C-alpha angles and dihedrals in degrees: 000000000000127000116218124216090261091057095252115138116227134177119248110260091240099048108134092006127112108239124196132030117019120226121257117237118259121238091249090054092051093053094041092055094044091054091047094049091047094048092048093047094238093157099168093047093048091053091046094048096046094046091045090055095043098044099045086208125157112256093253091055095044095053091046094058117123125207091251090057092067103025137077104202107314095336129086109245126237090229135025136189121211132184107233115232095214099048103019087226123128119244127190127210140179121242108213122218094256091052093046090053093048093048092046091053091048094049091051094046093048093043092231123178129211094264095047125102109258092229107032116194123249087214116093095222096060130056093208141023109291125227091247090053089048090051091051091051090049090050089058090050090054089050091050089055092049092242131138114266090212090067098051139056140152089288087062086072092051093047099045103079093032090056093047091050092048093049090050099043107017084216106143094177091058093049090047089056094045092052093045094236116161093205129048089218089065090056091048091053092044093054091044096230129144115272095226091051090047094052092049092050091046092054091049093052098046115111 
């Protein structure tokens, strides 16, 4: 417990909260939420969720996407390249068939044009979905899955596919590239693996 300058005791903001890395979603959670969003006709959320998982983008980059970033003409592309806001480095990602379909349906339903933001805000003071709005939407997804909000955040979306790829391939270099990290150490910390194990795996996967 902290004591303020006026002598009033107050609880630390993070008491009882899990601070640090947020958990990635499990495969069963991904499919459970996809089915729920489809059945309930939540078209925008399905497109947002699927693209968030596929792209592995930070929240600020995901909400800033424009239609032209993920489309070739009137069709959703199989791959896209985005300049990251934080690092000003380009990162490429695959858009899987299920995500392409979800995004295509959303673009058509919303009547979006090439120059429009992919996820326009419903708030008048913002041209696109904000990171706080995105976080609130994700919080509802976590509730839908019966999970604890304290364990998950927008970075859970970014970490999910990266973690699954790492577990399947043990290829740190590939995950580093997919996340757009400039340093391998950043990827190691992000995945939450031991440094010695990471270095050994890295040496084994170098060509």
